[in-house]
PDB file of N, CA, C, O and CB in Angstrom:
ATOM      1  N   MET A   1       1.373 -18.810 -23.993  1.00  0.00           N
ATOM      2  CA  MET A   1       0.882 -17.705 -23.508  1.00  0.00           C
ATOM      3  C   MET A   1       1.424 -17.685 -21.858  1.00  0.00           C
ATOM      4  O   MET A   1       1.303 -18.650 -21.104  1.00  0.00           O
ATOM      5  CB  MET A   1      -0.746 -17.714 -23.770  1.00  0.00           C
ATOM      6  N   THR A   2       1.863 -16.754 -21.592  1.00  0.00           N
ATOM      7  CA  THR A   2       2.260 -16.740 -20.125  1.00  0.00           C
ATOM      8  C   THR A   2       1.286 -15.659 -19.231  1.00  0.00           C
ATOM      9  O   THR A   2       0.871 -14.618 -19.741  1.00  0.00           O
ATOM     10  CB  THR A   2       3.930 -16.278 -20.031  1.00  0.00           C
ATOM     11  N   ASN A   3       1.030 -15.992 -18.050  1.00  0.00           N
ATOM     12  CA  ASN A   3      -0.024 -15.308 -17.305  1.00  0.00           C
ATOM     13  C   ASN A   3       0.885 -14.528 -16.254  1.00  0.00           C
ATOM     14  O   ASN A   3       1.118 -14.938 -15.116  1.00  0.00           O
ATOM     15  CB  ASN A   3      -1.194 -16.381 -16.609  1.00  0.00           C
ATOM     16  N   GLN A   4       1.345 -13.387 -16.785  1.00  0.00           N
ATOM     17  CA  GLN A   4       2.084 -12.442 -16.037  1.00  0.00           C
ATOM     18  C   GLN A   4       1.148 -11.377 -15.289  1.00  0.00           C
ATOM     19  O   GLN A   4       0.190 -10.854 -15.858  1.00  0.00           O
ATOM     20  CB  GLN A   4       3.061 -11.751 -16.990  1.00  0.00           C
ATOM     21  N   THR A   5       1.469 -11.133 -14.114  1.00  0.00           N
ATOM     22  CA  THR A   5       0.836 -10.181 -13.392  1.00  0.00           C
ATOM     23  C   THR A   5       1.605  -9.096 -13.271  1.00  0.00           C
ATOM     24  O   THR A   5       2.745  -9.104 -12.806  1.00  0.00           O
ATOM     25  CB  THR A   5       0.449 -10.595 -12.219  1.00  0.00           C
ATOM     26  N   ARG A   6       0.945  -8.026 -13.728  1.00  0.00           N
ATOM     27  CA  ARG A   6       1.728  -6.636 -13.532  1.00  0.00           C
ATOM     28  C   ARG A   6       1.668  -6.187 -12.233  1.00  0.00           C
ATOM     29  O   ARG A   6       0.689  -6.314 -11.497  1.00  0.00           O
ATOM     30  CB  ARG A   6       1.203  -5.489 -14.377  1.00  0.00           C
ATOM     31  N   THR A   7       2.920  -5.558 -11.891  1.00  0.00           N
ATOM     32  CA  THR A   7       3.008  -5.008 -10.515  1.00  0.00           C
ATOM     33  C   THR A   7       3.431  -3.787 -10.644  1.00  0.00           C
ATOM     34  O   THR A   7       3.795  -3.283 -11.707  1.00  0.00           O
ATOM     35  CB  THR A   7       3.850  -5.701  -9.590  1.00  0.00           C
ATOM     36  N   ILE A   8       3.397  -3.117  -9.303  1.00  0.00           N
ATOM     37  CA  ILE A   8       4.012  -1.628  -9.353  1.00  0.00           C
ATOM     38  C   ILE A   8       4.789  -1.489  -7.967  1.00  0.00           C
ATOM     39  O   ILE A   8       4.451  -2.113  -6.962  1.00  0.00           O
ATOM     40  CB  ILE A   8       2.734  -0.338  -9.506  1.00  0.00           C
ATOM     41  N   ARG A   9       5.707  -0.737  -8.011  1.00  0.00           N
ATOM     42  CA  ARG A   9       6.799  -0.733  -6.936  1.00  0.00           C
ATOM     43  C   ARG A   9       6.122   0.447  -5.995  1.00  0.00           C
ATOM     44  O   ARG A   9       5.847   1.552  -6.462  1.00  0.00           O
ATOM     45  CB  ARG A   9       8.523  -0.347  -7.588  1.00  0.00           C
ATOM     46  N   VAL A  10       5.903   0.112  -4.719  1.00  0.00           N
ATOM     47  CA  VAL A  10       5.341   1.133  -3.740  1.00  0.00           C
ATOM     48  C   VAL A  10       6.298   1.469  -2.746  1.00  0.00           C
ATOM     49  O   VAL A  10       7.108   0.602  -2.420  1.00  0.00           O
ATOM     50  CB  VAL A  10       4.105   0.660  -3.042  1.00  0.00           C
ATOM     51  N   ARG A  11       6.339   2.752  -2.134  1.00  0.00           N
ATOM     52  CA  ARG A  11       7.433   3.004  -1.110  1.00  0.00           C
ATOM     53  C   ARG A  11       6.651   3.842  -0.146  1.00  0.00           C
ATOM     54  O   ARG A  11       6.358   5.013  -0.386  1.00  0.00           O
ATOM     55  CB  ARG A  11       8.836   3.776  -1.699  1.00  0.00           C
ATOM     56  N   ILE A  12       6.352   3.270   0.844  1.00  0.00           N
ATOM     57  CA  ILE A  12       5.526   3.894   2.006  1.00  0.00           C
ATOM     58  C   ILE A  12       6.271   4.154   3.377  1.00  0.00           C
ATOM     59  O   ILE A  12       6.887   3.284   3.993  1.00  0.00           O
ATOM     60  CB  ILE A  12       4.332   2.943   2.322  1.00  0.00           C
ATOM     61  N   LEU A  13       6.141   5.377   3.739  1.00  0.00           N
ATOM     62  CA  LEU A  13       6.870   5.906   4.870  1.00  0.00           C
ATOM     63  C   LEU A  13       6.209   5.435   6.242  1.00  0.00           C
ATOM     64  O   LEU A  13       5.055   5.769   6.509  1.00  0.00           O
ATOM     65  CB  LEU A  13       6.907   7.478   4.767  1.00  0.00           C
ATOM     66  N   VAL A  14       7.002   4.619   7.141  1.00  0.00           N
ATOM     67  CA  VAL A  14       6.330   4.177   8.497  1.00  0.00           C
ATOM     68  C   VAL A  14       7.046   4.825   9.932  1.00  0.00           C
ATOM     69  O   VAL A  14       8.260   4.713  10.107  1.00  0.00           O
ATOM     70  CB  VAL A  14       6.440   2.448   8.560  1.00  0.00           C
ATOM     71  N   ALA A  15       6.436   5.295  10.620  1.00  0.00           N
ATOM     72  CA  ALA A  15       6.929   5.972  11.934  1.00  0.00           C
ATOM     73  C   ALA A  15       6.675   4.924  12.820  1.00  0.00           C
ATOM     74  O   ALA A  15       5.598   4.330  12.823  1.00  0.00           O
ATOM     75  CB  ALA A  15       6.194   7.371  12.401  1.00  0.00           C
ATOM     76  N   VAL A  16       7.734   4.621  13.684  1.00  0.00           N
ATOM     77  CA  VAL A  16       7.324   3.619  14.644  1.00  0.00           C
ATOM     78  C   VAL A  16       8.220   4.063  16.221  1.00  0.00           C
ATOM     79  O   VAL A  16       9.429   4.286  16.266  1.00  0.00           O
ATOM     80  CB  VAL A  16       7.776   1.932  13.921  1.00  0.00           C
ATOM     81  N   ASP A  17       7.417   4.103  17.233  1.00  0.00           N
ATOM     82  CA  ASP A  17       8.048   4.612  18.446  1.00  0.00           C
ATOM     83  C   ASP A  17       8.402   3.431  19.266  1.00  0.00           C
ATOM     84  O   ASP A  17       8.084   2.279  18.972  1.00  0.00           O
ATOM     85  CB  ASP A  17       7.137   5.590  19.230  1.00  0.00           C
ATOM     86  N   SER A  18       9.100   3.794  20.348  1.00  0.00           N
ATOM     87  CA  SER A  18       9.671   2.969  21.321  1.00  0.00           C
ATOM     88  C   SER A  18       8.849   1.881  21.929  1.00  0.00           C
ATOM     89  O   SER A  18       9.416   0.899  22.409  1.00  0.00           O
ATOM     90  CB  SER A  18      10.115   3.756  22.303  1.00  0.00           C
ATOM     91  N   LYS A  19       7.347   2.010  21.942  1.00  0.00           N
ATOM     92  CA  LYS A  19       6.519   0.836  22.353  1.00  0.00           C
ATOM     93  C   LYS A  19       6.269  -0.198  21.132  1.00  0.00           C
ATOM     94  O   LYS A  19       5.884  -1.361  21.251  1.00  0.00           O
ATOM     95  CB  LYS A  19       5.101   1.377  22.918  1.00  0.00           C
ATOM     96  N   GLY A  20       6.549   0.429  20.029  1.00  0.00           N
ATOM     97  CA  GLY A  20       5.928  -0.409  18.885  1.00  0.00           C
ATOM     98  C   GLY A  20       4.735  -0.042  18.278  1.00  0.00           C
ATOM     99  O   GLY A  20       4.052  -0.894  17.710  1.00  0.00           O
ATOM    100  N   GLN A  21       4.365   1.257  18.337  1.00  0.00           N
ATOM    101  CA  GLN A  21       3.048   1.609  17.819  1.00  0.00           C
ATOM    102  C   GLN A  21       3.751   2.162  16.516  1.00  0.00           C
ATOM    103  O   GLN A  21       4.917   2.549  16.440  1.00  0.00           O
ATOM    104  CB  GLN A  21       2.021   2.721  18.797  1.00  0.00           C
ATOM    105  N   TRP A  22       2.759   2.120  15.449  1.00  0.00           N
ATOM    106  CA  TRP A  22       3.283   2.924  14.212  1.00  0.00           C
ATOM    107  C   TRP A  22       2.100   3.572  13.469  1.00  0.00           C
ATOM    108  O   TRP A  22       0.932   3.311  13.758  1.00  0.00           O
ATOM    109  CB  TRP A  22       4.101   1.951  13.159  1.00  0.00           C
ATOM    110  N   VAL A  23       2.425   4.347  12.590  1.00  0.00           N
ATOM    111  CA  VAL A  23       1.675   5.034  11.522  1.00  0.00           C
ATOM    112  C   VAL A  23       2.395   5.126  10.253  1.00  0.00           C
ATOM    113  O   VAL A  23       3.618   5.247  10.176  1.00  0.00           O
ATOM    114  CB  VAL A  23       1.310   6.377  11.929  1.00  0.00           C
ATOM    115  N   SER A  24       1.607   5.065   9.280  1.00  0.00           N
ATOM    116  CA  SER A  24       2.202   5.157   7.887  1.00  0.00           C
ATOM    117  C   SER A  24       1.440   5.836   6.984  1.00  0.00           C
ATOM    118  O   SER A  24       0.223   5.980   7.092  1.00  0.00           O
ATOM    119  CB  SER A  24       2.449   3.911   7.306  1.00  0.00           C
ATOM    120  N   HIS A  25       2.283   6.364   5.879  1.00  0.00           N
ATOM    121  CA  HIS A  25       1.448   7.272   4.889  1.00  0.00           C
ATOM    122  C   HIS A  25       2.540   6.990   3.687  1.00  0.00           C
ATOM    123  O   HIS A  25       3.700   6.600   3.816  1.00  0.00           O
ATOM    124  CB  HIS A  25       1.182   9.155   5.417  1.00  0.00           C
ATOM    125  N   GLY A  26       1.800   7.313   2.443  1.00  0.00           N
ATOM    126  CA  GLY A  26       2.165   7.106   1.105  1.00  0.00           C
ATOM    127  C   GLY A  26       1.120   7.342   0.171  1.00  0.00           C
ATOM    128  O   GLY A  26      -0.052   7.159   0.499  1.00  0.00           O
ATOM    129  N   ALA A  27       1.460   7.755  -1.031  1.00  0.00           N
ATOM    130  CA  ALA A  27       0.559   8.075  -2.118  1.00  0.00           C
ATOM    131  C   ALA A  27       1.133   7.987  -3.301  1.00  0.00           C
ATOM    132  O   ALA A  27       2.340   8.229  -3.298  1.00  0.00           O
ATOM    133  CB  ALA A  27       0.012   9.289  -2.035  1.00  0.00           C
ATOM    134  N   SER A  28       0.525   7.648  -4.575  1.00  0.00           N
ATOM    135  CA  SER A  28       1.135   7.711  -5.936  1.00  0.00           C
ATOM    136  C   SER A  28       1.531   9.182  -6.235  1.00  0.00           C
ATOM    137  O   SER A  28       0.819  10.130  -5.905  1.00  0.00           O
ATOM    138  CB  SER A  28       0.111   7.161  -7.055  1.00  0.00           C
ATOM    139  N   GLY A  29       2.600   9.295  -6.819  1.00  0.00           N
ATOM    140  CA  GLY A  29       2.822  10.837  -7.122  1.00  0.00           C
ATOM    141  C   GLY A  29       3.504  11.605  -6.060  1.00  0.00           C
ATOM    142  O   GLY A  29       3.984  12.677  -6.427  1.00  0.00           O
ATOM    143  N   GLN A  30       3.652  11.261  -4.764  1.00  0.00           N
ATOM    144  CA  GLN A  30       4.397  12.084  -3.780  1.00  0.00           C
ATOM    145  C   GLN A  30       5.702  11.677  -3.707  1.00  0.00           C
ATOM    146  O   GLN A  30       6.061  10.509  -3.857  1.00  0.00           O
ATOM    147  CB  GLN A  30       3.846  12.055  -2.457  1.00  0.00           C
ATOM    148  N   ASN A  31       6.577  12.807  -3.433  1.00  0.00           N
ATOM    149  CA  ASN A  31       8.025  12.636  -3.131  1.00  0.00           C
ATOM    150  C   ASN A  31       8.253  12.164  -1.783  1.00  0.00           C
ATOM    151  O   ASN A  31       7.273  11.952  -1.069  1.00  0.00           O
ATOM    152  CB  ASN A  31       8.775  13.892  -3.313  1.00  0.00           C
ATOM    153  N   ASP A  32       9.264  11.999  -1.406  1.00  0.00           N
ATOM    154  CA  ASP A  32       9.760  11.699  -0.184  1.00  0.00           C
ATOM    155  C   ASP A  32       9.473  12.652   0.961  1.00  0.00           C
ATOM    156  O   ASP A  32       9.108  12.254   2.068  1.00  0.00           O
ATOM    157  CB  ASP A  32      11.077  11.549  -0.334  1.00  0.00           C
ATOM    158  N   ALA A  33       9.654  13.942   0.644  1.00  0.00           N
ATOM    159  CA  ALA A  33       9.630  15.042   1.496  1.00  0.00           C
ATOM    160  C   ALA A  33       8.044  15.218   1.971  1.00  0.00           C
ATOM    161  O   ALA A  33       7.527  15.578   3.028  1.00  0.00           O
ATOM    162  CB  ALA A  33      10.257  16.351   0.709  1.00  0.00           C
ATOM    163  N   THR A  34       7.539  14.806   0.724  1.00  0.00           N
ATOM    164  CA  THR A  34       5.786  15.214   1.013  1.00  0.00           C
ATOM    165  C   THR A  34       5.267  14.168   1.798  1.00  0.00           C
ATOM    166  O   THR A  34       4.362  14.591   2.517  1.00  0.00           O
ATOM    167  CB  THR A  34       4.708  15.297  -0.439  1.00  0.00           C
ATOM    168  N   LYS A  35       5.508  12.859   1.952  1.00  0.00           N
ATOM    169  CA  LYS A  35       5.331  11.789   2.551  1.00  0.00           C
ATOM    170  C   LYS A  35       5.684  12.060   4.171  1.00  0.00           C
ATOM    171  O   LYS A  35       4.894  11.867   5.096  1.00  0.00           O
ATOM    172  CB  LYS A  35       6.144  10.743   1.822  1.00  0.00           C
ATOM    173  N   ARG A  36       6.861  12.481   4.275  1.00  0.00           N
ATOM    174  CA  ARG A  36       7.409  12.808   5.488  1.00  0.00           C
ATOM    175  C   ARG A  36       6.448  13.910   6.290  1.00  0.00           C
ATOM    176  O   ARG A  36       6.036  13.772   7.441  1.00  0.00           O
ATOM    177  CB  ARG A  36       8.865  13.332   5.209  1.00  0.00           C
ATOM    178  N   TYR A  37       6.181  15.082   5.366  1.00  0.00           N
ATOM    179  CA  TYR A  37       5.449  16.057   6.013  1.00  0.00           C
ATOM    180  C   TYR A  37       3.909  15.619   6.371  1.00  0.00           C
ATOM    181  O   TYR A  37       3.280  16.104   7.312  1.00  0.00           O
ATOM    182  CB  TYR A  37       5.498  17.275   5.123  1.00  0.00           C
ATOM    183  N   TRP A  38       3.491  14.800   5.631  1.00  0.00           N
ATOM    184  CA  TRP A  38       1.969  14.545   5.807  1.00  0.00           C
ATOM    185  C   TRP A  38       1.965  13.234   6.897  1.00  0.00           C
ATOM    186  O   TRP A  38       0.891  12.647   7.031  1.00  0.00           O
ATOM    187  CB  TRP A  38       1.134  14.143   4.155  1.00  0.00           C
ATOM    188  N   ILE A  39       3.067  12.792   7.628  1.00  0.00           N
ATOM    189  CA  ILE A  39       2.792  11.590   8.336  1.00  0.00           C
ATOM    190  C   ILE A  39       2.270  12.236   9.727  1.00  0.00           C
ATOM    191  O   ILE A  39       2.789  13.290  10.097  1.00  0.00           O
ATOM    192  CB  ILE A  39       4.158  10.551   8.455  1.00  0.00           C
ATOM    193  N   VAL A  40       1.514  11.784  10.308  1.00  0.00           N
ATOM    194  CA  VAL A  40       1.156  12.284  11.598  1.00  0.00           C
ATOM    195  C   VAL A  40       1.431  11.253  12.572  1.00  0.00           C
ATOM    196  O   VAL A  40       0.907  10.142  12.655  1.00  0.00           O
ATOM    197  CB  VAL A  40      -0.255  12.715  11.669  1.00  0.00           C
ATOM    198  N   THR A  41       2.506  11.878  13.443  1.00  0.00           N
ATOM    199  CA  THR A  41       3.081  11.160  14.818  1.00  0.00           C
ATOM    200  C   THR A  41       2.169  11.594  16.006  1.00  0.00           C
ATOM    201  O   THR A  41       2.460  11.155  17.119  1.00  0.00           O
ATOM    202  CB  THR A  41       4.744  11.646  15.192  1.00  0.00           C
ATOM    203  N   GLU A  42       1.419  12.168  15.909  1.00  0.00           N
ATOM    204  CA  GLU A  42       0.517  12.469  17.280  1.00  0.00           C
ATOM    205  C   GLU A  42       0.174  11.348  17.750  1.00  0.00           C
ATOM    206  O   GLU A  42      -0.206  10.435  17.017  1.00  0.00           O
ATOM    207  CB  GLU A  42      -0.788  13.274  17.154  1.00  0.00           C
ATOM    208  N   GLY A  43       0.250  11.251  18.961  1.00  0.00           N
ATOM    209  CA  GLY A  43      -0.141   9.940  19.676  1.00  0.00           C
ATOM    210  C   GLY A  43       0.702   8.810  19.775  1.00  0.00           C
ATOM    211  O   GLY A  43       0.399   7.753  20.329  1.00  0.00           O
ATOM    212  N   LEU A  44       1.905   9.105  19.147  1.00  0.00           N
ATOM    213  CA  LEU A  44       3.038   8.117  19.317  1.00  0.00           C
ATOM    214  C   LEU A  44       3.737   8.529  20.233  1.00  0.00           C
ATOM    215  O   LEU A  44       3.737   9.721  20.542  1.00  0.00           O
ATOM    216  CB  LEU A  44       3.872   7.867  18.244  1.00  0.00           C
ATOM    217  N   GLY A  45       4.584   7.485  20.942  1.00  0.00           N
ATOM    218  CA  GLY A  45       5.407   7.671  21.949  1.00  0.00           C
ATOM    219  C   GLY A  45       6.656   8.555  21.842  1.00  0.00           C
ATOM    220  O   GLY A  45       6.793   9.386  20.944  1.00  0.00           O
ATOM    221  N   GLU A  46       7.480   8.351  22.721  1.00  0.00           N
ATOM    222  CA  GLU A  46       9.050   8.802  22.444  1.00  0.00           C
ATOM    223  C   GLU A  46       9.852   7.840  21.413  1.00  0.00           C
ATOM    224  O   GLU A  46       9.619   6.694  21.030  1.00  0.00           O
ATOM    225  CB  GLU A  46       9.934   8.763  23.934  1.00  0.00           C
ATOM    226  N   ARG A  47      10.811   8.689  21.139  1.00  0.00           N
ATOM    227  CA  ARG A  47      11.734   8.080  20.374  1.00  0.00           C
ATOM    228  C   ARG A  47      11.294   7.730  18.856  1.00  0.00           C
ATOM    229  O   ARG A  47      11.743   6.684  18.388  1.00  0.00           O
ATOM    230  CB  ARG A  47      12.114   6.909  21.105  1.00  0.00           C
ATOM    231  N   VAL A  48      10.651   8.338  18.248  1.00  0.00           N
ATOM    232  CA  VAL A  48      10.031   8.105  16.777  1.00  0.00           C
ATOM    233  C   VAL A  48      11.216   7.952  15.761  1.00  0.00           C
ATOM    234  O   VAL A  48      12.110   8.783  15.607  1.00  0.00           O
ATOM    235  CB  VAL A  48       9.033   9.438  16.274  1.00  0.00           C
ATOM    236  N   ALA A  49      11.068   6.594  14.997  1.00  0.00           N
ATOM    237  CA  ALA A  49      11.969   6.388  14.053  1.00  0.00           C
ATOM    238  C   ALA A  49      11.287   6.218  12.731  1.00  0.00           C
ATOM    239  O   ALA A  49      10.197   5.646  12.766  1.00  0.00           O
ATOM    240  CB  ALA A  49      12.784   5.293  14.402  1.00  0.00           C
ATOM    241  N   TYR A  50      11.775   6.647  11.489  1.00  0.00           N
ATOM    242  CA  TYR A  50      11.031   6.651  10.346  1.00  0.00           C
ATOM    243  C   TYR A  50      11.951   5.474   9.382  1.00  0.00           C
ATOM    244  O   TYR A  50      13.169   5.461   9.205  1.00  0.00           O
ATOM    245  CB  TYR A  50      10.898   8.319   9.709  1.00  0.00           C
ATOM    246  N   ARG A  51      10.936   4.541   8.859  1.00  0.00           N
ATOM    247  CA  ARG A  51      11.498   3.581   7.881  1.00  0.00           C
ATOM    248  C   ARG A  51      10.519   3.440   6.710  1.00  0.00           C
ATOM    249  O   ARG A  51       9.305   3.644   6.735  1.00  0.00           O
ATOM    250  CB  ARG A  51      11.773   2.171   8.551  1.00  0.00           C
ATOM    251  N   TRP A  52      11.351   3.014   5.585  1.00  0.00           N
ATOM    252  CA  TRP A  52      10.835   2.827   4.330  1.00  0.00           C
ATOM    253  C   TRP A  52      10.271   1.424   4.179  1.00  0.00           C
ATOM    254  O   TRP A  52      11.017   0.465   4.378  1.00  0.00           O
ATOM    255  CB  TRP A  52      11.857   3.112   3.339  1.00  0.00           C
ATOM    256  N   VAL A  53       8.987   1.244   3.836  1.00  0.00           N
ATOM    257  CA  VAL A  53       8.811  -0.073   3.489  1.00  0.00           C
ATOM    258  C   VAL A  53       8.472  -0.084   1.747  1.00  0.00           C
ATOM    259  O   VAL A  53       7.663   0.643   1.171  1.00  0.00           O
ATOM    260  CB  VAL A  53       7.559  -0.705   4.493  1.00  0.00           C
ATOM    261  N   GLU A  54       9.245  -1.009   1.210  1.00  0.00           N
ATOM    262  CA  GLU A  54       8.952  -0.935  -0.341  1.00  0.00           C
ATOM    263  C   GLU A  54       8.465  -2.386  -0.749  1.00  0.00           C
ATOM    264  O   GLU A  54       8.983  -3.344  -0.175  1.00  0.00           O
ATOM    265  CB  GLU A  54      10.378  -0.478  -1.269  1.00  0.00           C
ATOM    266  N   ALA A  55       7.652  -2.560  -1.558  1.00  0.00           N
ATOM    267  CA  ALA A  55       6.979  -4.080  -2.172  1.00  0.00           C
ATOM    268  C   ALA A  55       6.573  -3.484  -3.472  1.00  0.00           C
ATOM    269  O   ALA A  55       6.470  -2.302  -3.799  1.00  0.00           O
ATOM    270  CB  ALA A  55       5.452  -4.901  -1.226  1.00  0.00           C
ATOM    271  N   ASP A  56       6.343  -4.714  -4.215  1.00  0.00           N
ATOM    272  CA  ASP A  56       5.904  -4.942  -5.350  1.00  0.00           C
ATOM    273  C   ASP A  56       4.540  -5.239  -5.119  1.00  0.00           C
ATOM    274  O   ASP A  56       4.382  -6.208  -4.377  1.00  0.00           O
ATOM    275  CB  ASP A  56       6.620  -5.873  -6.014  1.00  0.00           C
ATOM    276  N   VAL A  57       3.382  -4.633  -5.580  1.00  0.00           N
ATOM    277  CA  VAL A  57       2.207  -5.055  -5.469  1.00  0.00           C
ATOM    278  C   VAL A  57       1.426  -5.273  -6.744  1.00  0.00           C
ATOM    279  O   VAL A  57       1.605  -4.493  -7.679  1.00  0.00           O
ATOM    280  CB  VAL A  57       1.634  -4.252  -4.674  1.00  0.00           C
ATOM    281  N   PRO A  58       0.671  -6.163  -6.838  1.00  0.00           N
ATOM    282  CA  PRO A  58       0.057  -6.536  -8.072  1.00  0.00           C
ATOM    283  C   PRO A  58      -1.163  -5.425  -8.364  1.00  0.00           C
ATOM    284  O   PRO A  58      -1.942  -4.986  -7.518  1.00  0.00           O
ATOM    285  CB  PRO A  58      -0.495  -8.122  -7.951  1.00  0.00           C
ATOM    286  N   VAL A  59      -1.129  -5.159  -9.484  1.00  0.00           N
ATOM    287  CA  VAL A  59      -2.042  -4.305 -10.066  1.00  0.00           C
ATOM    288  C   VAL A  59      -3.495  -5.027 -10.353  1.00  0.00           C
ATOM    289  O   VAL A  59      -3.543  -6.041 -11.048  1.00  0.00           O
ATOM    290  CB  VAL A  59      -1.389  -3.770 -11.349  1.00  0.00           C
ATOM    291  N   PRO A  60      -4.391  -4.583  -9.913  1.00  0.00           N
ATOM    292  CA  PRO A  60      -5.721  -5.535 -10.324  1.00  0.00           C
ATOM    293  C   PRO A  60      -5.988  -5.351 -11.699  1.00  0.00           C
ATOM    294  O   PRO A  60      -5.845  -4.254 -12.238  1.00  0.00           O
ATOM    295  CB  PRO A  60      -7.137  -5.173  -9.524  1.00  0.00           C
ATOM    296  N   ALA A  61      -6.431  -6.531 -12.397  1.00  0.00           N
ATOM    297  CA  ALA A  61      -6.857  -6.809 -13.842  1.00  0.00           C
ATOM    298  C   ALA A  61      -8.109  -6.976 -13.991  1.00  0.00           C
ATOM    299  O   ALA A  61      -8.796  -7.500 -13.114  1.00  0.00           O
ATOM    300  CB  ALA A  61      -6.306  -7.895 -14.420  1.00  0.00           C
ATOM    301  N   GLU A  62      -8.588  -6.549 -15.134  1.00  0.00           N
ATOM    302  CA  GLU A  62     -10.096  -6.759 -15.357  1.00  0.00           C
ATOM    303  C   GLU A  62     -10.230  -8.306 -15.892  1.00  0.00           C
ATOM    304  O   GLU A  62      -9.413  -8.879 -16.613  1.00  0.00           O
ATOM    305  CB  GLU A  62     -10.744  -5.590 -16.536  1.00  0.00           C
ATOM    306  N   VAL A  63     -11.460  -8.847 -15.368  1.00  0.00           N
ATOM    307  CA  VAL A  63     -11.435 -10.422 -15.594  1.00  0.00           C
ATOM    308  C   VAL A  63     -12.970 -10.415 -16.183  1.00  0.00           C
ATOM    309  O   VAL A  63     -13.896  -9.945 -15.521  1.00  0.00           O
ATOM    310  CB  VAL A  63     -11.134 -11.531 -13.995  1.00  0.00           C
ATOM    311  N   THR A  64     -13.143 -10.952 -17.429  1.00  0.00           N
ATOM    312  CA  THR A  64     -14.242 -11.342 -17.975  1.00  0.00           C
ATOM    313  C   THR A  64     -14.675 -12.849 -17.665  1.00  0.00           C
ATOM    314  O   THR A  64     -13.917 -13.809 -17.808  1.00  0.00           O
ATOM    315  CB  THR A  64     -14.082 -11.085 -19.320  1.00  0.00           C
ATOM    316  N   VAL A  65     -15.961 -12.923 -17.232  1.00  0.00           N
ATOM    317  CA  VAL A  65     -16.313 -14.394 -17.008  1.00  0.00           C
ATOM    318  C   VAL A  65     -17.439 -14.480 -17.839  1.00  0.00           C
ATOM    319  O   VAL A  65     -18.277 -13.579 -17.890  1.00  0.00           O
ATOM    320  CB  VAL A  65     -16.629 -14.864 -15.484  1.00  0.00           C
ATOM    321  N   GLU A  66     -17.512 -15.668 -18.590  1.00  0.00           N
ATOM    322  CA  GLU A  66     -18.594 -16.010 -19.580  1.00  0.00           C
ATOM    323  C   GLU A  66     -19.158 -17.254 -19.043  1.00  0.00           C
ATOM    324  O   GLU A  66     -18.501 -18.083 -18.415  1.00  0.00           O
ATOM    325  CB  GLU A  66     -18.079 -16.196 -21.105  1.00  0.00           C
ATOM    326  N   GLY A  67     -20.730 -17.368 -19.391  1.00  0.00           N
ATOM    327  CA  GLY A  67     -21.256 -18.559 -19.002  1.00  0.00           C
ATOM    328  C   GLY A  67     -22.604 -18.519 -19.516  1.00  0.00           C
ATOM    329  O   GLY A  67     -22.802 -17.617 -20.331  1.00  0.00           O
ATOM    330  N   ASP A  68     -23.533 -19.233 -19.258  1.00  0.00           N
ATOM    331  CA  ASP A  68     -24.714 -19.887 -19.713  1.00  0.00           C
ATOM    332  C   ASP A  68     -25.832 -19.532 -18.390  1.00  0.00           C
ATOM    333  O   ASP A  68     -25.597 -19.956 -17.259  1.00  0.00           O
ATOM    334  CB  ASP A  68     -24.370 -21.656 -20.017  1.00  0.00           C
ATOM    335  N   VAL A  69     -26.921 -18.800 -18.667  1.00  0.00           N
ATOM    336  CA  VAL A  69     -27.812 -18.733 -17.600  1.00  0.00           C
ATOM    337  C   VAL A  69     -29.222 -19.551 -17.859  1.00  0.00           C
ATOM    338  O   VAL A  69     -30.024 -19.206 -18.727  1.00  0.00           O
ATOM    339  CB  VAL A  69     -28.054 -17.242 -17.333  1.00  0.00           C
ATOM    340  N   TYR A  70     -29.401 -20.609 -17.040  1.00  0.00           N
ATOM    341  CA  TYR A  70     -30.386 -21.407 -17.152  1.00  0.00           C
ATOM    342  C   TYR A  70     -31.556 -21.216 -16.293  1.00  0.00           C
ATOM    343  O   TYR A  70     -31.288 -20.859 -15.146  1.00  0.00           O
ATOM    344  CB  TYR A  70     -29.925 -22.533 -17.027  1.00  0.00           C
ATOM    345  N   TYR A  71     -32.892 -21.383 -16.607  1.00  0.00           N
ATOM    346  CA  TYR A  71     -33.956 -20.859 -15.618  1.00  0.00           C
ATOM    347  C   TYR A  71     -34.911 -22.162 -15.922  1.00  0.00           C
ATOM    348  O   TYR A  71     -35.439 -22.581 -16.952  1.00  0.00           O
ATOM    349  CB  TYR A  71     -34.701 -19.118 -15.991  1.00  0.00           C
ATOM    350  N   GLU A  72     -34.891 -22.667 -14.389  1.00  0.00           N
ATOM    351  CA  GLU A  72     -35.805 -23.766 -14.342  1.00  0.00           C
ATOM    352  C   GLU A  72     -36.806 -23.794 -13.503  1.00  0.00           C
ATOM    353  O   GLU A  72     -36.709 -23.249 -12.403  1.00  0.00           O
ATOM    354  CB  GLU A  72     -35.247 -24.795 -14.143  1.00  0.00           C
ATOM    355  N   ARG A  73     -37.999 -24.480 -13.927  1.00  0.00           N
ATOM    356  CA  ARG A  73     -39.276 -24.188 -13.025  1.00  0.00           C
ATOM    357  C   ARG A  73     -39.282 -25.395 -12.112  1.00  0.00           C
ATOM    358  O   ARG A  73     -40.156 -25.516 -11.254  1.00  0.00           O
ATOM    359  CB  ARG A  73     -40.789 -24.046 -13.904  1.00  0.00           C
TER     360      ARG A  73
END
């Protein structure tokens, strides 16, 4: 039996200004145009560049822990 962790691919939009300040946005079910619309660049400096960050993220799995409880006096 192999212990494979299930992952999902995420795609997050990041806006970065010339000073290195950044802000990001992304959510399941959003298309790229929606992500760009909702990203807030207020407060960022000049020359804002948009970049995509993609990663495989592990999906949390349920874990069952079994044991015995002992009560000592």
